[in-house]
C-alpha positions in Angstrom: -24.8 -22.9 -25.3 -26.9 -21.1 -22.8 -25.8 -21.2 -19.2 -28.2 -21.2 -16.3 -26.2 -18.4 -14.6 -23.4 -16.2 -15.7 -21.4 -14.6 -12.9 -19.3 -11.6 -13.7 -16.3 -11.1 -11.4 -13.3 -13.2 -10.3 -12.9 -11.7 -6.8 -13.9 -13.5 -3.6 -17.6 -12.6 -3.9 -18.0 -13.5 -7.6 -16.0 -16.7 -7.2 -17.9 -17.7 -4.1 -21.3 -17.2 -5.8 -20.2 -19.1 -8.9 -19.0 -22.1 -6.8 -22.1 -22.1 -4.6 -24.4 -22.1 -7.6 -22.4 -24.7 -9.4 -22.4 -26.9 -6.3 -26.2 -26.8 -6.4 -26.3 -28.4 -9.8 -26.7 -25.3 -12.0 -24.8 -24.8 -15.2 -22.6 -21.8 -14.2 -20.1 -19.7 -16.2 -17.8 -17.3 -14.3 -16.3 -14.5 -16.3 -13.3 -12.4 -15.2 -9.5 -12.3 -15.3 -8.2 -14.3 -12.4 -4.9 -12.4 -12.4 -6.5 -8.9 -12.1 -3.8 -7.2 -10.0 -5.7 -4.2 -8.8 -8.9 -6.0 -7.5 -9.8 -5.6 -3.9 -9.5 -9.3 -3.1 -6.0 -9.6 -4.3 -4.7 -6.9 -2.0 -6.9 -7.8 1.0 -5.5 -8.6 4.4 -8.6 -10.9 4.7 -9.2 -10.4 8.3 -12.2 -12.5 9.5 -13.1 -9.6 11.7 -16.5 -8.4 13.0 -15.9 -6.5 16.1 -12.3 -5.4 15.2 -14.0 -3.4 12.4 -16.7 -1.8 14.5 -16.8 2.0 14.7 -19.2 4.5 16.4 -20.3 5.6 12.9 -21.2 2.0 11.9 -23.5 1.6 14.9 -25.2 5.0 14.4 -27.9 3.5 12.1 -30.0 0.4 11.7 -28.3 -0.1 8.3 -24.9 -0.1 9.9 -26.0 -2.6 12.6 -27.3 -4.9 9.9 -23.9 -4.8 8.3 -22.4 -6.0 11.7 -25.1 -8.7 11.9 -24.0 -9.8 8.4 -20.4 -10.0 9.5 -21.3 -12.1 12.5 -23.3 -14.5 10.5 -20.5 -14.7 7.9 -17.9 -15.5 10.5 -19.9 -18.5 11.7 -19.9 -19.9 8.2 -16.1 -19.8 7.6 -15.1 -23.2 9.2 -17.6 -25.1 7.2 -16.9 -23.0 4.1 -13.2 -23.8 4.4 -13.9 -27.5 4.7 -16.1 -27.4 1.6 -13.5 -25.6 -0.4 -10.8 -28.1 0.7 -12.9 -31.0 -0.3 -14.0 -29.6 -3.7 -10.6 -28.2 -4.7 -8.5 -31.0 -3.4 -6.1 -28.4 -1.9 -5.7 -29.4 1.7 -3.5 -26.5 2.8 -5.4 -24.4 5.4 -6.5 -21.0 4.3 -6.4 -19.7 7.9 -3.2 -17.8 8.8 -3.7 -16.3 12.2 -5.1 -17.2 15.6 -7.2 -14.4 17.1 -6.9 -10.7 16.8 -5.2 -8.2 19.1 -6.7 -4.6 18.9 -4.4 -2.0 20.4 -5.0 1.6 21.2 -1.9 3.7 20.8 -0.9 7.4 20.9 -0.5 7.7 17.1 -4.1 8.7 16.5 -6.7 11.1 17.9 -8.5 10.7 21.2 -11.9 11.7 19.8 -11.7 9.1 17.1 -9.3 6.2 18.1 -10.3 6.1 21.7 -14.0 6.3 20.9 -13.8 3.5 18.3 -11.7 1.4 20.7 -14.3 1.7 23.4 -17.1 1.1 20.9 -15.4 -2.2 20.0 -15.2 -3.2 23.7 -18.7 -2.2 24.4 -20.0 -4.1 21.3 -18.1 -7.3 22.4 -19.9 -7.0 25.8 -23.3 -6.3 24.3 -23.1 -9.3 22.0 -21.7 -11.6 24.7 -18.6 -12.2 22.5 -15.5 -13.7 24.3 -12.6 -11.3 24.7 -9.7 -10.5 27.0 -8.5 -7.2 28.2 -4.7 -7.3 28.1 -1.6 -5.2 28.8 -0.2 -4.4 25.3 3.3 -5.1 26.7 2.3 -8.7 27.0 2.2 -8.9 23.1 5.8 -10.2 22.8 6.0 -9.4 19.1 4.9 -5.8 19.5 7.9 -3.4 19.8 6.9 0.2 18.6 8.5 3.5 18.8 8.0 4.7 22.4 6.5 8.0 21.1 3.5 5.9 19.8 3.4 3.2 22.4 0.1 1.3 22.9 -1.9 2.2 25.9 -4.6 -0.5 26.0 -5.3 -3.8 24.4 -8.0 -6.4 23.7 -7.6 -10.0 22.5 -10.5 -11.4 20.5 -10.0 -15.2 20.1 -12.6 -15.8 17.5 -11.4 -13.3 14.8 -8.7 -14.7 12.5 -7.6 -14.1 9.0 -7.3 -16.1 5.7 -4.8 -16.2 2.9 -6.6 -14.3 0.2 -4.6 -15.7 -2.7 -5.0 -19.3 -1.5 -8.7 -18.7 -1.1 -9.1 -17.5 -4.7 -7.0 -20.5 -5.9 -9.3 -22.9 -4.1 -12.4 -21.2 -5.3 -11.2 -21.6 -9.0 -10.5 -25.2 -8.5 -13.7 -25.8 -6.6 -15.8 -24.3 -9.4 -14.1 -26.5 -12.0 -14.6 -29.6 -9.9 -18.3 -29.0 -9.9 -18.4 -28.8 -13.7 -18.5 -25.0 -13.7 -17.0 -23.0 -16.6 -14.2 -20.4 -15.9 -13.6 -17.8 -18.6 -10.3 -16.0 -17.8 -11.4 -12.8 -19.6 -13.2 -9.7 -18.6 -16.7 -8.7 -19.7 -17.2 -5.5 -21.6 -21.0 -5.3 -21.0 -24.1 -7.2 -19.9 -26.4 -7.9 -22.9 -30.1 -7.2 -22.8 -33.2 -8.0 -24.9 -36.4 -6.2 -24.1 -34.9 -4.8 -21.0 -34.0 -8.2 -19.6 -30.4 -9.6 -19.2 -29.6 -12.3 -21.6 -25.8 -12.7 -21.2 -22.6 -10.9 -21.5 -20.1 -9.7 -24.1 -16.4 -10.3 -23.5 -13.6 -7.8 -24.3 -12.8 -10.0 -27.3 -16.3 -9.5 -28.6 -17.4 -13.1 -28.0 -21.0 -13.4 -26.6 -22.1 -15.7 -23.8 -25.8 -16.3 -23.2 -27.3 -16.9 -19.7 -30.8 -17.2 -18.3 -29.7 -15.0 -15.3 -26.7 -12.7 -14.8 -25.0 -11.8 -11.6 -22.6 -8.9 -11.6 -20.0 -8.9 -8.8 -17.2 -7.0 -10.5 -16.4 -4.7 -7.7 -16.0 -1.0 -8.4 -16.5 -1.5 -12.1 -19.8 -3.3 -11.8 -22.1 -0.5 -12.9 -19.8 0.3 -15.9 -20.9 -3.0 -17.4 -24.6 -2.0 -17.5 -24.5 0.2 -20.6 -27.8 -1.3 -21.8 -29.6 -0.6 -18.5 -29.0 3.1 -18.3 -32.4 4.0 -17.0 -32.0 1.5 -14.2 -28.4 2.5 -13.3 -29.5 6.1 -12.7 -31.5 4.9 -9.7 -28.6 2.8 -8.3 -26.1 4.5 -5.9 -23.0 5.2 -8.0 -19.8 3.4 -7.0 -16.4 5.0 -6.1 -13.0 3.4 -5.7 -11.4 3.1 -2.2 -7.9 2.7 -3.3 -5.7 0.9 -0.9 -2.1 -0.3 -0.6 -0.8 -3.4 1.1 2.8 -4.7 1.4 4.1 -8.3 1.9 7.5 -8.3 3.7 9.9 -11.1 4.6 10.9 -10.8 8.2 14.7 -10.5 9.0 16.4 -13.6 10.3 15.8 -14.2 14.0 12.6 -12.1 14.1 9.6 -14.2 15.1 6.3 -14.1 13.3 3.2 -12.8 15.2 0.7 -15.5 15.9 -2.4 -13.3 15.7 -3.6 -10.3 13.7 -2.5 -7.1 15.3 -4.4 -3.9 14.5 -5.5 -0.5 15.7 -9.2 0.6 15.5 -10.4 1.9 12.2 -9.3 5.5 11.8 -9.4 8.4 9.4 -11.6 6.9 6.6 -9.5 3.8 6.5 -8.8 0.4 8.1 -6.7 0.7 11.2 -3.0 -0.2 10.8 -2.7 -3.9 10.8 -0.3 -6.8 10.3 -1.4 -10.4 9.4 0.9 -13.4 9.4 1.0 -15.2 6.0 3.4 -18.1 6.9 6.9 -18.9 5.7 8.2 -15.7 7.4 5.9 -13.5 5.3 4.0 -10.7 7.0 1.2 -8.7 5.5 1.0 -5.0 6.2 -2.0 -2.8 5.5 -3.9 0.3 6.5 -4.7 2.7 3.7 -8.0 3.6 2.0 -8.2 6.7 -0.2 -11.1 7.5 -2.4 -10.1 8.2 -6.0 -11.9 9.3 -9.1 -10.9 6.1 -11.0 -9.5 2.7 -9.8 -5.7 2.8 -9.5 -3.4 0.2 -11.0 -0.2 1.2 -9.1 0.7 2.5 -5.7 1.8 6.0 -5.1 5.2 6.5 -3.4 3.6 8.7 -0.8 1.2 5.9 0.3 3.9 3.2 0.4 6.1 5.5 2.4 3.3 6.3 4.8 2.4 2.6 5.3 6.0 1.6 6.0 6.6 4.4 8.3 3.4 3.5 10.3 4.3 -0.2 10.4 7.9 0.5 11.7 6.8 3.1 14.1 3.6 1.6 15.6 4.1 -2.2 15.2 7.8 -3.1 15.4 10.9 -1.0 14.9 12.8 -4.1 13.7 10.7 -4.1 10.6 13.1 -1.6 9.1 15.3 -4.6 8.3 12.5 -6.6 6.6 12.6 -7.2 2.8 9.8 -6.1 0.6 8.3 -9.0 -1.4 5.5 -7.2 -3.1 3.5 -4.0 -3.1 -0.2 -4.7 -3.8 -3.0 -2.3 -4.9 -6.7 -2.9 -4.4 -9.8 -0.9 -5.2 -12.6 -1.4 -2.8 -16.2 -0.6 -4.1 -17.8 2.1 -2.1 -21.4 3.1 -2.8 -22.8 6.7 -2.7 -24.4 6.0 0.7 -21.7 3.7 2.1 -23.9 0.6 2.1 -23.7 -2.5 -0.2 -25.7 -3.2 -3.3 -27.2 -6.7 -3.0 -30.0 -8.3 -4.8 -32.1 -8.4 -8.0 -32.5 -5.2 -10.1 -36.2 -5.2 -10.7 -37.4 -8.0 -13.0 -34.5 -7.9 -15.4 -33.0 -11.3 -14.4 -30.0 -9.2 -13.3 -28.4 -9.3 -9.9 -25.8 -7.0 -8.3 -23.5 -7.8 -5.5 -21.0 -5.0 -4.9 -20.4 -1.9 -2.8 -19.3 -4.0 0.1 -16.4 -1.7 1.0 -14.1 -3.5 3.4 -16.5 -6.4 4.1 -16.6 -8.2 0.8 -14.1 -11.0 1.3 -15.2 -11.7 4.8 -18.9 -11.8 3.9 -18.4 -13.8 0.7 -19.7 -17.2 2.0 -22.8 -15.5 3.4 -23.5 -13.5 0.2 -22.9 -16.6 -2.0 -25.6 -18.5 -0.1 -28.0 -15.5 -0.1 -27.7 -14.9 -3.8 -27.9 -18.7 -4.6 -31.1 -18.9 -2.5 -32.4 -15.8 -4.3 -31.8 -17.1 -7.8 -33.3 -20.5 -7.0 -36.2 -19.2 -5.0 -35.0 -21.0 -1.9 -35.5 -19.7 1.7 -32.7 -17.3 2.7 -32.3 -18.6 6.2 -34.1 -15.7 7.8 -31.6 -13.2 6.3 -33.4 -10.1 5.0 -31.1 -7.9 3.0 -33.9 -6.2 1.0 -32.8 -2.9 2.6 -29.7 -3.1 0.4 -31.5 -3.7 -2.8 -29.5 -1.9 -5.5 -32.4 0.1 -6.9 -32.9 2.4 -4.0 -33.0 6.0 -2.7 -29.9 6.9 -0.6 -29.8 5.3 2.8 -28.9 7.3 5.9 -26.0 6.3 8.0 -24.8 9.2 10.2 -27.3 11.9 10.9 -27.0 14.9 8.6 -26.4 17.3 11.5 -23.4 15.3 12.7 -21.8 14.6 9.3 -19.8 17.8 9.0 -18.4 17.5 12.4 -17.4 13.9 11.8 -15.8 14.7 8.5 -13.6 17.4 10.0 -12.7 15.1 12.9 -11.6 12.4 10.4 -9.5 14.9 8.6 -7.8 16.1 11.8 -7.1 12.4 12.6 -5.3 12.0 9.3 -3.1 15.0 10.2 -2.2 13.4 13.6 -1.3 10.1 12.1 1.0 11.9 9.6 2.6 13.6 12.7 1.7 17.1 11.8 3.2 19.8 14.0 1.0 22.8 14.2 0.8 25.7 16.6 -2.3 25.7 18.7 -3.8 28.8 17.2 -4.1 27.0 13.8 -6.6 24.4 14.9 -9.7 26.6 15.3 -8.8 28.3 12.0 -8.6 24.9 10.1 -11.7 23.7 11.9 -13.7 26.7 10.8 -12.5 26.5 7.2 -13.1 22.9 6.8 -16.5 23.0 8.5 -17.7 25.9 6.3 -16.5 24.3 3.1 -18.0 20.9 3.9 -21.4 22.4 5.0 -21.6 24.4 1.8 -20.8 21.2 -0.2 -23.6 19.2 1.5 -26.1 22.0 1.1 -25.3 22.3 -2.6 -25.6 18.6 -3.2 -29.1 18.1 -1.9 -31.4 19.6 0.9 -32.0 16.2 2.4 -29.6 13.5 1.1 -26.2 13.4 2.7 -23.2 11.3 1.7 -20.9 9.6 4.3 -18.0 11.6 5.6 -15.3 10.0 3.3 -17.3 10.9 0.3 -17.7 14.5 1.6 -14.0 14.9 2.1 -13.0 13.5 -1.3 -15.9 14.8 -3.4 -14.8 18.3 -2.1 -11.6 17.6 -4.1 -13.0 15.9 -7.1 -15.7 17.5 -9.2 -16.5 14.1 -10.9 -17.6 12.7 -7.6 -19.9 15.6 -7.0 -21.4 15.2 -10.5 -22.2 11.6 -9.9 -23.8 12.3 -6.5 -25.9 15.2 -7.8 -27.2 13.1 -10.8 -28.1 10.2 -8.5 -29.8 12.4 -5.9 -31.8 14.1 -8.7 -33.3 10.7 -9.7 -34.8 10.4 -6.2 -35.9 14.0 -5.6 
């Protein structure tokens, strides 16, 4: 049996694309373990956030502003998308878990980063005419932090919510089956090719599935499936794992559940600290994002300890009595230039949708419609994502001359959030040392191409990352 389309990936993006295609009458097979515990979607806080995610670095380039436009368009799709999934899956429980988002600026971070990003959020809300309310953080009744890291300012964004990621994936599975799609609960080992054209996939078990077109949306492992497209892959930005930890806790008796998402601005290479209500007295806690050489399956004690300390300190001191329900690990796909890989890879009947970093789950309805339109030669609703075509030279985000300074600033911010206690004379010494090392790294990688700050910081530690970047840059030199 030959399928019209084989979609590789059981996360929010792959599952959404498979359902969208199947709902349009195509014969679709989705491949991937539904219980993949270290996938990004499983561990996601699933905030439907656009402006809450804005940073000064994001808005520094046209590519970053396009990502914000994608977030805005995706947010508009979620109410209808939720209705479609409820109807198709037969599961009527709402996937939405929070009403609005509170963004708070506290004293736990660094003025040059946290305050700048907070003010960038507020300025973006104004520029886009988005409803919001400036509030006194003391008016957020649930918020009860350590006074040493008390919030200074606050914004309430009424149109930014959150969804239950696990329920969303459950509905997507059921919706695909209800539209006569095929679901294979097994991972693919590679995409098959014939004459340089994708013809299907081979499963871990060795079984082969044939498809007229193949879409790979397998997160950080997407490029590893393209063994038979080696020449093509060399010209695609390599992917790195943004390992993150989240924790579900049961609140102690008598402690109320927050009604909204509560978060800080993005900081130090990562999401801001955030909590998301999940219902039945269960609260989601998240914040971390650490680039690693390989995807991680289990959380490090240091990261769990850091997240819990931040949550108790910065959100609510009574969380020390909460019970830990589960510790979740996710690996976000981060491309070499920090921008997503979306679209057809030449004329190989092969599509890639990955590298979405923190935006994948939120953008999944938008990406599903875009890829379905692309595969069926339909109009894409005016959305032009050709900039993010996977086969491309590195895109520029932050200007090269600003990158070292920004990387050092992010590293300093990490120290402040860890509550480092350094004497004043150490700061210029550390600044000089980091700046010199990072500048040398950038110069050695390439005279023109520059990776984003998080890749500079972590590729300085890991030679394997530097090797991947060097090989990719060489292809476009």
